[in-house]
C-alpha positions, 0 to 999 in steps of 0.5 A: 120810724127808720123809714119803715112804713106800717106794712113793713112793721107789721110784716116784722111783727108777724115774722117775729111772732112766727119765729119766737112765739107769742109767749116769748115776745113780751119777754124779748121786749122787756129784755130790750127795754132794760138794755136800752135803759141801761145803755142810756143810764151809762151814757147819761153818767158818762155825759155828767162825768165829762161836764163835771171835768169841764168845770174843774178849774186849773190851779195854774191858771188862777 
């Protein structure tokens, strides 16, 4: 995962708990998940729009 080993991930987790507190970590994870899901949905929608545009026939070429 991004070239990080388990010791580095553990250190990041400990620092996050110290900075944000144990009660705030699940809220931050949920917000991050919603943000990433929204970004993925928008990218999928744009890809679908782009693919739909590729299949539209040009009446002048027929």
